[in-house]
Structures are given as structure tokens and as C-alpha cells.
N, CA and C atoms as an extended XYZ file, in Angstrom:
498
Properties=species:S:1:pos:R:3:atomname:S:1:resname:S:1:resid:I:1 pbc="F F F"
N       129.645      201.427      -29.432 N   MET     1
C       129.817      200.970      -28.507 CA  MET     1
C       128.424      200.085      -28.028 C   MET     1
N       128.792      198.991      -27.369 N   THR     2
C       127.534      198.427      -27.168 CA  THR     2
C       127.166      198.388      -25.899 C   THR     2
N       125.832      198.233      -25.349 N   SER     3
C       125.347      198.739      -24.184 CA  SER     3
C       126.186      197.543      -22.953 C   SER     3
N       126.997      196.495      -23.128 N   SER     4
C       127.463      195.789      -22.305 CA  SER     4
C       128.886      196.131      -22.036 C   SER     4
N       129.458      197.151      -22.646 N   ALA     5
C       130.799      197.849      -22.393 CA  ALA     5
C       130.845      198.344      -21.036 C   ALA     5
N       131.927      198.080      -20.267 N   SER     6
C       132.340      198.513      -18.968 CA  SER     6
C       132.258      200.010      -19.110 C   SER     6
N       132.324      200.809      -17.930 N   PRO     7
C       132.318      202.226      -17.899 CA  PRO     7
C       133.653      202.594      -18.414 C   PRO     7
N       134.858      202.114      -18.102 N   GLY     8
C       136.157      202.369      -18.419 CA  GLY     8
C       136.204      202.108      -19.912 C   GLY     8
N       135.629      201.136      -20.699 N   LEU     9
C       135.921      200.805      -22.045 CA  LEU     9
C       135.096      201.877      -22.534 C   LEU     9
N       133.927      202.191      -22.292 N   ALA    10
C       133.024      203.299      -22.958 CA  ALA    10
C       133.731      204.425      -22.979 C   ALA    10
N       134.435      205.002      -21.933 N   ARG    11
C       135.253      206.112      -21.648 CA  ARG    11
C       136.254      206.095      -22.812 C   ARG    11
N       137.126      204.939      -23.003 N   LEU    12
C       138.025      204.829      -24.005 CA  LEU    12
C       137.167      205.122      -25.462 C   LEU    12
N       136.298      204.199      -25.551 N   ASN    13
C       135.562      204.378      -26.990 CA  ASN    13
C       134.999      205.721      -27.377 C   ASN    13
N       134.644      206.462      -26.384 N   GLU    14
C       134.099      207.626      -26.601 CA  GLU    14
C       135.023      209.127      -26.069 C   GLU    14
N       136.351      208.730      -25.899 N   ALA    15
C       137.365      209.924      -25.599 CA  ALA    15
C       137.615      210.663      -26.824 C   ALA    15
N       137.494      211.875      -26.775 N   ALA    16
C       138.210      212.761      -27.747 CA  ALA    16
C       139.663      212.651      -27.950 C   ALA    16
N       140.234      212.418      -27.051 N   ASP    17
C       141.892      212.244      -27.089 CA  ASP    17
C       142.337      210.743      -26.354 C   ASP    17
N       141.785      209.815      -26.971 N   PRO    18
C       142.051      208.399      -26.458 CA  PRO    18
C       143.592      208.137      -26.123 C   PRO    18
N       144.437      208.805      -26.795 N   ALA    19
C       145.871      208.665      -26.584 CA  ALA    19
C       146.385      209.030      -25.275 C   ALA    19
N       145.455      210.009      -24.599 N   ALA    20
C       145.917      210.652      -23.230 CA  ALA    20
C       145.426      209.314      -22.269 C   ALA    20
N       144.598      208.619      -22.472 N   LEU    21
C       144.082      207.527      -21.698 CA  LEU    21
C       145.177      206.349      -21.785 C   LEU    21
N       145.643      206.207      -23.139 N   LEU    22
C       146.322      204.973      -23.550 CA  LEU    22
C       147.792      205.221      -23.241 C   LEU    22
N       148.287      206.350      -23.036 N   ARG    23
C       149.705      206.527      -22.415 CA  ARG    23
C       149.784      206.177      -21.091 C   ARG    23
N       148.507      206.065      -20.194 N   GLU    24
C       148.733      205.597      -18.827 CA  GLU    24
C       149.221      204.056      -18.984 C   GLU    24
N       148.755      203.355      -20.047 N   VAL    25
C       149.136      201.759      -20.279 CA  VAL    25
C       150.473      201.691      -20.742 C   VAL    25
N       150.738      202.465      -22.003 N   CYS    26
C       152.199      202.325      -22.721 CA  CYS    26
C       152.513      203.650      -23.154 C   CYS    26
N       153.880      203.907      -23.217 N   ALA    27
C       154.351      205.045      -23.382 CA  ALA    27
C       154.408      205.479      -25.218 C   ALA    27
N       154.612      204.126      -25.715 N   SER    28
C       154.904      204.304      -27.440 CA  SER    28
C       153.709      205.089      -27.905 C   SER    28
N       154.058      206.178      -28.738 N   SER    29
C       153.018      206.907      -29.365 CA  SER    29
C       152.480      206.000      -30.704 C   SER    29
N       153.417      205.047      -31.151 N   THR    30
C       152.869      204.344      -32.093 CA  THR    30
C       151.830      203.331      -31.667 C   THR    30
N       152.185      202.426      -30.518 N   TRP    31
C       150.945      201.766      -29.767 CA  TRP    31
C       149.971      202.471      -29.556 C   TRP    31
N       150.076      203.591      -28.897 N   CYS    32
C       148.980      204.466      -28.688 CA  CYS    32
C       147.955      204.312      -29.634 C   CYS    32
N       148.374      205.092      -30.870 N   ALA    33
C       147.926      205.339      -32.133 CA  ALA    33
C       147.076      204.182      -32.718 C   ALA    33
N       147.735      203.116      -32.803 N   ALA    34
C       147.241      201.946      -33.185 CA  ALA    34
C       146.112      201.341      -32.342 C   ALA    34
N       146.036      201.448      -31.207 N   VAL    35
C       145.131      200.926      -30.194 CA  VAL    35
C       143.664      201.998      -30.525 C   VAL    35
N       144.035      203.297      -30.383 N   ALA    36
C       143.222      204.149      -30.688 CA  ALA    36
C       142.089      204.032      -32.032 C   ALA    36
N       142.844      203.644      -33.068 N   ALA    37
C       142.507      203.796      -34.314 CA  ALA    37
C       141.636      202.446      -34.337 C   ALA    37
N       141.529      201.698      -33.344 N   GLY    38
C       140.694      200.302      -33.275 CA  GLY    38
C       139.484      200.600      -32.902 C   GLY    38
N       139.360      201.711      -32.189 N   ARG    39
C       137.913      202.056      -31.602 CA  ARG    39
C       136.815      202.040      -32.609 C   ARG    39
N       135.672      201.731      -32.025 N   PRO    40
C       135.194      201.188      -30.623 CA  PRO    40
C       135.334      199.870      -30.536 C   PRO    40
N       135.762      199.397      -29.276 N   TYR    41
C       135.916      197.961      -28.776 CA  TYR    41
C       134.413      197.672      -28.266 C   TYR    41
N       134.290      196.441      -28.599 N   GLU    42
C       132.931      196.001      -27.860 CA  GLU    42
C       133.154      195.173      -26.483 C   GLU    42
N       134.393      194.815      -26.293 N   GLY    43
C       134.679      194.132      -25.136 CA  GLY    43
C       136.061      194.107      -24.833 C   GLY    43
N       136.569      193.666      -23.539 N   VAL    44
C       137.932      193.933      -23.460 CA  VAL    44
C       138.832      192.947      -24.052 C   VAL    44
N       138.367      191.667      -24.390 N   GLU    45
C       138.868      190.811      -25.460 CA  GLU    45
C       139.495      191.362      -26.691 C   GLU    45
N       138.756      192.157      -27.283 N   GLN    46
C       138.843      192.613      -28.412 CA  GLN    46
C       139.876      193.897      -28.384 C   GLN    46
N       139.837      194.512      -27.383 N   LEU    47
C       140.865      195.649      -26.943 CA  LEU    47
C       142.139      195.190      -26.635 C   LEU    47
N       142.111      193.888      -26.026 N   LEU    48
C       143.443      193.206      -25.590 CA  LEU    48
C       144.147      192.639      -27.038 C   LEU    48
N       143.329      192.171      -28.005 N   ALA    49
C       143.969      191.529      -29.260 CA  ALA    49
C       144.409      192.708      -29.965 C   ALA    49
N       143.671      194.184      -29.932 N   ALA    50
C       144.283      195.171      -30.696 CA  ALA    50
C       145.609      195.452      -30.122 C   ALA    50
N       145.805      195.434      -28.820 N   SER    51
C       146.901      195.779      -27.914 CA  SER    51
C       148.141      194.608      -28.485 C   SER    51
N       147.762      193.529      -28.518 N   ASP    52
C       148.776      192.405      -28.940 CA  ASP    52
C       149.363      192.639      -30.294 C   ASP    52
N       148.367      193.040      -31.190 N   ALA    53
C       148.570      193.379      -32.589 CA  ALA    53
C       149.571      194.706      -32.806 C   ALA    53
N       149.332      195.618      -32.175 N   ALA    54
C       150.108      196.603      -31.987 CA  ALA    54
C       151.531      196.501      -31.311 C   ALA    54
N       151.499      195.840      -30.121 N   MET    55
C       152.741      195.384      -29.737 CA  MET    55
C       153.606      194.750      -30.645 C   MET    55
N       153.336      193.887      -31.343 N   ALA    56
C       153.815      192.778      -32.220 CA  ALA    56
C       154.515      193.846      -33.540 C   ALA    56
N       153.664      194.960      -33.765 N   ALA    57
C       154.282      195.572      -35.045 CA  ALA    57
C       155.285      196.865      -34.688 C   ALA    57
N       155.506      196.936      -33.397 N   LEU    58
C       156.515      198.075      -32.853 CA  LEU    58
C       157.944      197.871      -33.445 C   LEU    58
N       158.731      198.719      -34.004 N   ASP    59
C       159.964      198.839      -34.366 CA  ASP    59
C       160.921      198.968      -33.098 C   ASP    59
N       162.212      198.935      -33.310 N   PRO    60
C       162.858      199.041      -32.133 CA  PRO    60
C       163.001      200.511      -31.566 C   PRO    60
N       162.784      201.584      -32.160 N   ALA    61
C       162.587      202.739      -31.489 CA  ALA    61
C       161.363      202.977      -30.787 C   ALA    61
N       160.226      202.213      -31.301 N   ASP    62
C       158.830      202.422      -30.531 CA  ASP    62
C       159.103      201.724      -29.283 C   ASP    62
N       159.891      200.612      -29.360 N   LEU    63
C       160.013      199.568      -28.124 CA  LEU    63
C       160.821      200.671      -27.072 C   LEU    63
N       161.784      201.207      -27.444 N   ASP    64
C       162.760      202.244      -26.659 CA  ASP    64
C       161.920      203.139      -25.864 C   ASP    64
N       160.785      203.799      -26.860 N   GLU    65
C       160.027      204.738      -26.353 CA  GLU    65
C       159.316      204.164      -25.180 C   GLU    65
N       158.805      203.082      -25.164 N   ALA    66
C       157.803      202.374      -24.415 CA  ALA    66
C       158.609      201.967      -23.206 C   ALA    66
N       159.794      201.546      -23.470 N   MET    67
C       160.673      201.113      -21.983 CA  MET    67
C       161.124      202.247      -21.271 C   MET    67
N       161.396      203.508      -21.881 N   ALA    68
C       161.843      204.592      -21.189 CA  ALA    68
C       160.912      204.996      -20.123 C   ALA    68
N       159.826      204.602      -20.138 N   ALA    69
C       158.789      205.115      -19.133 CA  ALA    69
C       158.511      204.225      -17.933 C   ALA    69
N       159.473      203.102      -17.855 N   HIS    70
C       159.360      202.258      -16.837 CA  HIS    70
C       160.588      202.400      -16.006 C   HIS    70
N       160.201      202.368      -14.918 N   PRO    71
C       161.386      202.271      -13.642 CA  PRO    71
C       161.953      201.285      -13.519 C   PRO    71
N       163.297      201.231      -12.726 N   PRO    72
C       163.712      199.948      -12.883 CA  PRO    72
C       163.079      199.156      -11.626 C   PRO    72
N       163.138      197.838      -11.660 N   ILE    73
C       162.575      196.950      -10.656 CA  ILE    73
C       163.126      197.193       -9.440 C   ILE    73
N       162.443      197.422       -8.362 N   GLY    74
C       163.046      197.640       -7.064 CA  GLY    74
C       163.256      199.056       -6.745 C   GLY    74
N       162.743      199.894       -7.682 N   ARG    75
C       162.745      201.156       -7.503 CA  ARG    75
C       161.412      202.012       -8.140 C   ARG    75
N       160.442      201.587       -7.635 N   PRO    76
C       159.066      202.290       -8.339 CA  PRO    76
C       159.222      204.051       -8.538 C   PRO    76
N       158.595      204.392       -9.442 N   THR    77
C       158.552      205.967       -9.530 CA  THR    77
C       157.997      206.559       -8.384 C   THR    77
N       158.478      207.393       -7.614 N   PRO    78
C       158.090      207.979       -6.509 CA  PRO    78
C       156.670      208.849       -6.781 C   PRO    78
N       155.685      208.448       -5.930 N   GLY    79
C       154.240      209.060       -6.149 CA  GLY    79
C       153.450      208.262       -7.308 C   GLY    79
N       154.065      207.302       -7.853 N   ASP    80
C       153.168      206.515       -8.749 CA  ASP    80
C       152.596      205.287       -8.378 C   ASP    80
N       151.250      205.208       -8.090 N   ALA    81
C       150.490      204.530       -7.592 CA  ALA    81
C       150.623      202.997       -8.218 C   ALA    81
N       150.604      203.342       -9.901 N   VAL    82
C       150.666      201.939      -10.658 CA  VAL    82
C       151.986      201.484      -10.544 C   VAL    82
N       153.058      201.931      -10.385 N   SER    83
C       154.291      201.660      -10.224 CA  SER    83
C       154.381      200.716       -9.167 C   SER    83
N       153.927      201.672       -7.989 N   ALA    84
C       154.061      200.894       -6.439 CA  ALA    84
C       153.218      199.573       -6.536 C   ALA    84
N       152.208      199.557       -7.199 N   ARG    85
C       151.294      198.596       -7.083 CA  ARG    85
C       152.100      197.146       -7.923 C   ARG    85
N       152.333      197.790       -8.933 N   GLU    86
C       152.771      196.480       -9.959 CA  GLU    86
C       154.226      195.927       -9.339 C   GLU    86
N       154.909      196.513       -8.592 N   GLN    87
C       156.206      196.331       -7.961 CA  GLN    87
C       156.098      195.806       -6.523 C   GLN    87
N       154.713      195.659       -5.886 N   SER    88
C       154.440      195.370       -4.813 CA  SER    88
C       154.987      193.983       -4.154 C   SER    88
N       155.443      193.214       -5.248 N   GLY    89
C       156.294      192.040       -4.618 CA  GLY    89
C       157.546      191.992       -4.160 C   GLY    89
N       158.286      193.437       -4.327 N   VAL    90
C       159.697      193.332       -4.229 CA  VAL    90
C       159.649      193.642       -2.644 C   VAL    90
N       160.481      192.750       -1.921 N   GLY    91
C       160.710      193.118       -0.661 CA  GLY    91
C       162.040      193.879       -0.335 C   GLY    91
N       162.128      194.120        0.960 N   ASP    92
C       163.447      194.762        1.142 CA  ASP    92
C       164.637      193.977        1.028 C   ASP    92
N       164.327      192.385        1.371 N   ALA    93
C       165.539      191.834        0.922 CA  ALA    93
C       166.237      191.270       -0.404 C   ALA    93
N       165.105      191.590       -1.380 N   GLU    94
C       165.380      191.443       -2.861 CA  GLU    94
C       165.922      192.884       -3.366 C   GLU    94
N       165.391      194.070       -2.882 N   ARG    95
C       165.712      195.236       -3.651 CA  ARG    95
C       167.031      195.590       -3.798 C   ARG    95
N       167.999      195.522       -2.800 N   GLU    96
C       169.334      196.059       -3.171 CA  GLU    96
C       169.854      195.245       -4.303 C   GLU    96
N       169.772      193.898       -4.348 N   GLU    97
C       170.270      193.077       -5.348 CA  GLU    97
C       169.538      193.488       -6.668 C   GLU    97
N       168.475      193.434       -6.647 N   LEU    98
C       167.730      193.903       -7.937 CA  LEU    98
C       168.440      195.214       -8.531 C   LEU    98
N       168.509      196.286       -7.752 N   LEU    99
C       168.969      197.465       -8.172 CA  LEU    99
C       170.386      197.363       -8.779 C   LEU    99
N       171.251      196.532       -7.925 N   ARG   100
C       172.620      196.388       -8.539 CA  ARG   100
C       172.471      195.474       -9.552 C   ARG   100
N       172.018      194.521       -9.652 N   LEU   101
C       171.962      193.688      -11.220 CA  LEU   101
C       171.271      194.428      -12.150 C   LEU   101
N       170.300      195.364      -12.069 N   ASN   102
C       169.693      195.974      -12.814 CA  ASN   102
C       170.805      196.940      -13.288 C   ASN   102
N       171.695      197.325      -12.939 N   LEU   103
C       172.778      198.451      -13.398 CA  LEU   103
C       173.297      197.667      -14.449 C   LEU   103
N       173.932      196.386      -13.891 N   ALA   104
C       174.732      195.563      -14.765 CA  ALA   104
C       173.717      195.071      -16.097 C   ALA   104
N       172.387      194.985      -15.944 N   TYR   105
C       171.811      194.721      -17.152 CA  TYR   105
C       171.599      195.875      -17.932 C   TYR   105
N       171.468      197.045      -17.614 N   GLN   106
C       171.511      198.261      -18.429 CA  GLN   106
C       172.711      198.598      -19.055 C   GLN   106
N       174.055      197.987      -18.327 N   GLU   107
C       175.220      198.118      -19.069 CA  GLU   107
C       175.192      197.111      -20.236 C   GLU   107
N       174.676      195.872      -20.251 N   ALA   108
C       174.796      194.903      -20.928 CA  ALA   108
C       173.626      195.192      -22.247 C   ALA   108
N       172.430      195.815      -21.814 N   HIS   109
C       171.532      195.651      -22.986 CA  HIS   109
C       171.021      197.150      -23.258 C   HIS   109
N       171.372      198.221      -22.509 N   GLY   110
C       171.157      199.559      -22.707 CA  GLY   110
C       169.673      200.091      -22.332 C   GLY   110
N       169.170      199.487      -21.437 N   HIS   111
C       167.715      199.945      -21.259 CA  HIS   111
C       167.599      198.901      -19.704 C   HIS   111
N       166.502      199.400      -19.058 N   VAL   112
C       166.254      198.808      -17.558 CA  VAL   112
C       165.593      197.413      -17.872 C   VAL   112
N       166.113      196.668      -16.866 N   PHE   113
C       165.337      195.193      -17.045 CA  PHE   113
C       163.864      195.331      -16.748 C   PHE   113
N       163.308      194.887      -18.089 N   LEU   114
C       161.670      194.818      -17.976 CA  LEU   114
C       161.035      193.622      -17.761 C   LEU   114
N       159.955      193.326      -16.838 N   ILE   115
C       159.540      192.226      -16.626 CA  ILE   115
C       157.877      192.709      -15.981 C   ILE   115
N       156.906      191.907      -16.400 N   CYS   116
C       155.674      192.363      -15.905 CA  CYS   116
C       155.506      191.831      -14.439 C   CYS   116
N       155.710      192.786      -13.496 N   ALA   117
C       155.924      192.287      -11.969 CA  ALA   117
C       154.692      191.940      -11.512 C   ALA   117
N       153.598      192.213      -12.038 N   THR   118
C       152.110      191.783      -11.254 CA  THR   118
C       152.093      190.552      -11.097 C   THR   118
N       151.998      190.226       -9.787 N   GLY   119
C       151.769      188.753       -9.427 CA  GLY   119
C       153.173      187.985       -9.230 C   GLY   119
N       154.183      188.729       -9.414 N   ARG   120
C       155.366      187.815       -9.225 CA  ARG   120
C       156.041      188.356       -7.880 C   ARG   120
N       156.793      187.663       -7.300 N   THR   121
C       157.514      187.820       -6.039 CA  THR   121
C       158.764      188.678       -6.428 C   THR   121
N       159.253      189.183       -5.429 N   GLY   122
C       160.528      189.793       -5.711 CA  GLY   122
C       161.886      188.654       -5.899 C   GLY   122
N       161.584      187.513       -5.509 N   ALA   123
C       162.612      186.295       -5.672 CA  ALA   123
C       162.271      185.992       -7.029 C   ALA   123
N       161.181      185.672       -7.576 N   GLN   124
C       160.921      185.451       -8.908 CA  GLN   124
C       161.447      186.681       -9.946 C   GLN   124
N       161.196      187.740       -9.732 N   MET   125
C       161.986      188.819      -10.492 CA  MET   125
C       163.490      188.652      -10.669 C   MET   125
N       163.997      188.518       -9.364 N   LEU   126
C       165.487      188.321       -9.297 CA  LEU   126
C       165.883      187.099      -10.113 C   LEU   126
N       165.224      186.099       -9.818 N   ALA   127
C       165.691      185.080      -10.689 CA  ALA   127
C       165.362      185.209      -12.456 C   ALA   127
N       164.542      185.652      -12.604 N   ALA   128
C       164.445      186.127      -13.988 CA  ALA   128
C       165.412      186.915      -14.583 C   ALA   128
N       165.807      188.008      -13.599 N   LEU   129
C       167.013      189.094      -13.942 CA  LEU   129
C       168.393      188.077      -14.253 C   LEU   129
N       168.699      187.512      -13.169 N   LYS   130
C       169.958      186.728      -13.240 CA  LYS   130
C       169.882      185.997      -14.383 C   LYS   130
N       168.569      185.136      -14.935 N   GLU   131
C       168.715      184.231      -16.072 CA  GLU   131
C       168.753      185.281      -17.360 C   GLU   131
N       168.267      186.373      -17.586 N   ARG   132
C       167.942      187.054      -18.704 CA  ARG   132
C       169.304      187.942      -18.629 C   ARG   132
N       170.124      188.293      -18.006 N   ILE   133
C       171.138      189.092      -18.165 CA  ILE   133
C       172.114      188.879      -18.863 C   ILE   133
N       172.468      187.496      -19.173 N   GLY   134
C       173.222      187.121      -20.298 CA  GLY   134
C       172.750      186.986      -21.628 C   GLY   134
N       171.537      187.187      -21.909 N   ASN   135
C       170.922      186.953      -23.111 CA  ASN   135
C       171.670      187.798      -24.304 C   ASN   135
N       171.551      187.571      -25.305 N   ASP   136
C       172.114      188.269      -26.547 CA  ASP   136
C       171.126      189.286      -26.570 C   ASP   136
N       171.357      190.304      -27.551 N   ALA   137
C       170.540      191.576      -27.605 CA  ALA   137
C       169.101      191.171      -28.177 C   ALA   137
N       169.173      190.308      -29.399 N   PRO   138
C       168.058      189.842      -30.250 CA  PRO   138
C       166.957      189.172      -29.294 C   PRO   138
N       167.679      188.339      -28.489 N   THR   139
C       166.613      187.518      -27.737 CA  THR   139
C       166.135      188.259      -26.638 C   THR   139
N       166.879      189.322      -26.036 N   GLU   140
C       166.225      189.779      -25.029 CA  GLU   140
C       165.250      191.082      -25.326 C   GLU   140
N       165.446      191.478      -26.682 N   ARG   141
C       164.489      192.478      -27.151 CA  ARG   141
C       163.172      191.894      -27.433 C   ARG   141
N       162.889      190.412      -27.782 N   GLU   142
C       161.904      189.903      -27.833 CA  GLU   142
C       161.127      189.433      -26.681 C   GLU   142
N       162.119      188.982      -25.785 N   ILE   143
C       161.302      188.817      -24.318 CA  ILE   143
C       160.928      190.199      -23.892 C   ILE   143
N       161.847      191.258      -23.987 N   VAL   144
C       161.046      192.518      -23.593 CA  VAL   144
C       159.802      192.987      -24.438 C   VAL   144
N       159.557      192.657      -25.227 N   ARG   145
C       158.433      193.038      -26.289 CA  ARG   145
C       157.303      192.050      -25.531 C   ARG   145
N       157.489      190.678      -25.237 N   ASP   146
C       156.670      189.893      -24.699 CA  ASP   146
C       156.130      190.489      -23.220 C   ASP   146
N       157.175      191.158      -22.409 N   GLU   147
C       156.758      191.352      -20.838 CA  GLU   147
C       156.085      192.795      -21.274 C   GLU   147
N       156.314      193.658      -22.195 N   LEU   148
C       155.690      194.880      -22.438 CA  LEU   148
C       154.340      194.627      -22.679 C   LEU   148
N       153.919      193.711      -23.469 N   GLY   149
C       152.356      193.111      -23.869 CA  GLY   149
C       152.048      192.652      -22.740 C   GLY   149
N       152.473      192.051      -21.828 N   ARG   150
C       151.843      191.407      -20.605 CA  ARG   150
C       151.525      192.571      -19.633 C   ARG   150
N       152.425      193.590      -19.446 N   ILE   151
C       152.344      194.816      -18.644 CA  ILE   151
C       150.956      195.733      -19.225 C   ILE   151
N       151.113      195.570      -20.759 N   ASN   152
C       149.862      196.430      -21.271 CA  ASN   152
C       148.471      195.702      -21.175 C   ASN   152
N       148.545      194.476      -21.172 N   ARG   153
C       147.224      193.599      -21.055 CA  ARG   153
C       146.546      194.015      -19.560 C   ARG   153
N       147.653      194.048      -18.494 N   VAL   154
C       147.140      194.205      -17.206 CA  VAL   154
C       146.615      195.620      -16.920 C   VAL   154
N       147.408      196.444      -17.591 N   ARG   155
C       146.684      197.837      -17.392 CA  ARG   155
C       145.552      198.133      -18.326 C   ARG   155
N       145.650      197.604      -19.548 N   LEU   156
C       144.378      198.090      -20.196 CA  LEU   156
C       143.168      197.203      -19.498 C   LEU   156
N       143.369      196.016      -18.824 N   THR   157
C       142.097      195.476      -18.288 CA  THR   157
C       141.746      196.338      -17.066 C   THR   157
N       142.585      196.978      -16.409 N   ARG   158
C       142.339      197.785      -15.311 CA  ARG   158
C       141.589      199.106      -15.968 C   ARG   158
N       142.181      199.808      -16.940 N   LEU   159
C       141.728      200.781      -17.587 CA  LEU   159
C       140.066      200.549      -17.994 C   LEU   159
N       139.650      199.422      -18.630 N   ALA   160
C       138.661      199.189      -19.317 CA  ALA   160
C       137.523      198.827      -18.013 C   ALA   160
N       138.156      198.446      -16.937 N   GLU   161
C       137.190      197.954      -15.754 CA  GLU   161
C       136.981      198.994      -14.771 C   GLU   161
N       137.757      200.211      -15.086 N   ARG   162
C       137.678      201.248      -13.948 CA  ARG   162
C       136.301      201.917      -14.014 C   ARG   162
N       135.893      201.946      -13.052 N   THR   163
C       134.340      202.718      -12.986 CA  THR   163
C       134.466      204.369      -12.640 C   THR   163
N       135.572      204.672      -12.187 N   GLU   164
C       135.748      206.100      -12.118 CA  GLU   164
C       136.449      206.819      -13.002 C   GLU   164
N       136.222      207.971      -13.250 N   ALA   165
C       137.209      208.761      -14.456 CA  ALA   165
C       138.437      208.713      -13.832 C   ALA   165
N       139.254      208.731      -14.739 N   PRO   166
C       140.608      208.889      -14.341 CA  PRO   166
C       141.056      210.407      -13.846 C   PRO   166
């Protein structure tokens, strides 16, 4: 570790069980192991690059494992501040339609609709869901991989910048 590492990044670099910290970011055990194996990280950009590489290498079962931990858009996990913060752009006006269309999406694709909700409005997420619901499975799988990668980047950046211990 270099002296310029943030407290959160230093904590990750020095953790006896880095997977415990990384599971807050992504539920894929393969992704967690790959990112943990790259320690120590000198900076956030190096950490994000390792995350991107690990995400690109995930097989379909690993993607399923990662997706299983994500609640439907419009219904954050009760008591989960991260889920609530990430979905804060969803207003009451969109919530019902998002939930209805998410059920149709799940029937078509076998998993919840996944999108990096941070910084997006409910209307933007609803438009993306309507656009993506008709995608074929291989196309949607790659979009999901990209969205998971974006989510992981947001969460890793927060983890690395966190000043207090989790």
C-alpha cells in the first residue's frame, strides 16, 4: 500500500478477509476472489480496472450469482441503505409500472431487470426497461454484465473512499 491510499482502500488492501468487504459490492464469489487476488491496490483506478477485468471473465453461473443479490427496481431491499440510495430516483409515479414490467421482464429473461440506478430517474429506468424487455437472451446478458460492472464501480469507489470502518 502506498501512503496516498484512502482509508477505505487501505482497509481493503490490509483485510484478513477481503471477500467480506467485496461481497458488499458484488455477490459473485468468483468476482470477489479475483478482485481480492489483485491486492494491494495503489489507487482506486487500479481497483476499478481489476473489477472490470473480473467482470468480463464471469461465466453465466457467476453472473446469475451476482444478479441474485439485486432487488427489483422499484422495490429496494427493506432496511438496506445501499439499495435505497441507489434506487432513490424512483418516484411513486413510476414504482407500480416498474414493478409490473419487471415481472414481465423476469418471465422473459429469468432474472430481475438490472440497471445501474445511481444517477438515473425513475422515468429513465422505466424507459430502459421498456427498451430492453424484448431483447434476446445473449444481448440482454451482455447488457446486464455492463450494468453490473457500472454498479460495482460505484460501490467500489464508495468502499475505497469510506473513512469509517464498515
